[in-house]
N, C-alpha and C positions, 0 to 999 in steps of 0.2 A: 688894644684899641677895642672898645665895645661898641657896636652899631646899634643905633635905635633905628627901628622899623616903624614909619609913620606912613602909611598908605592911605591916599584920599580915595573918595568914593569913586571918583573918575579912574583912578589907577586900578582900584580893584575890578571896576566895571569892565576895563579892557582887559585884564586877566581872565575875567570869566568868560568874556566873549571868546577869547582865544581857547580857553579850554572847554568850552561848551557847557558851562554852568549856567544856571538862571541867574538873572541880575538881582542885585539888591540894594536898598537904601541904607542898610546899616553896615557898618565897618567890621563888625564881628561875625555876621552871618556868611560871608565868602570863605573865611578861613574855616569856620564850623562846617561848612559844605564840603571842604576839601577833604574830610575824613574819608569820602567815598571814591577819591580820584582814582583814575586809571594811571599807569606809568607815563602815558603820553600827556596828559594833564600835569603831572608832576614836573616833566621836563619844561611845559610852559611857565610854570612857577619859577622854576629855576631861570629860565631865560629872561624873565620880567625882573627879578632880583638883580642879574647880572648887569641888566641895561640901566637900572635906577640905582644901584647900591655899589657896583664894581665895573664901572665904565671902562676900565682901563683892560677889562678882559673881554669888552664888547667886541669879539670876532668870532668867526665860525671856528677857527682853529681851537681857541680856547674851549668853545662849548663842546666840541667834538672831543677833546681830552676828558672833559668833566663827564661827558655822556659814556665814554669807554669805562672811566674809572667807577662811575656809580652803577653802570650796567654789570660789571664785573662784581662790585659789592653786594648789591641788592636787587639788581633788575630793576631799580627806580621803584621798588615796592616800600611804600613808608610802614608797612606792617612787618617787613622782613625782621628777623632775629636769628642770631646764630645761636643755635642750641648748646653748641661747645663753649663757647667763650660769653655769651650772653651780650655780644654787641647787637645793636639795634638800629633799625631805621635805614633810611637812603644812604646816608654817609656811613653806616655801620660804626656808631658812636660806641666807644668801648671806655669805661663802663657807660651803659646806656644813659644813666642820669645826668651826664655831663650836658645834656640837652635841656634840662628841667628850667632853666632861666629863660632860654629861649621861648619854650611852650608858656611860661608865664607872661613874657612880653607880648605874646599873640592872644593870650587868654584862652588856650586850648591845651589838650593833653598831649605833650610832645611824643608820646608813644605810638600814637594814632593818627596824628595829623602831620601832613608833609611840609605845611609852612614852616614851623620851628625846626624841623630836621633840615631843611633846605638851607634855611638862614644860617644855622649854627654849622652846617657843613662848609658853606663857602666861607664863611668867617674862620673855620679852622685851617681850610686850605689856604686862604690868603696869610694867615698868621705864621703857619708852619712851612709853608712851600713857595708862597709868593704868588703862584699861577696854578690853574689847573693842570697845565701841561707838566710843570714840575711835578705834581703830585702824582699824575699818571706815570711819568719816567720813574719815580720810586716805586709806585705800586709794582711796574714791570720788572723790577730788580727783585721783587719777592718780600714776603713778610709784611704786607699791607702797606699803608701810608700813613 
């Protein structure tokens, strides 16, 4: 299943308020501004997308599993890159270009912006493992997720 992400100005304003970014009247600007996000702001984007797109995961337990997983993978750094494998981004997509379509959907560079990375990573977790906790359990066994 391919998810389409349509965020209203009100939704984006809420995320921006939570993440400490300035408000905007344009839907494109918040995602563009996110290129300078901190890991804490990236977590807020994930929480927002879980609440709005993956309500079945809207529990502290599922978020804690996701937090542990992506903390281990990238420290929630959207500019993270594994020099050995070429995996990149918050979810450490390999190859990195798997996130290209998600970047196009958001109108930003998937390599430097957290929105498409988080959206792609959540979709990957859902498709492959069903839940963040199942992905975290797989990761703990070794060899990635």
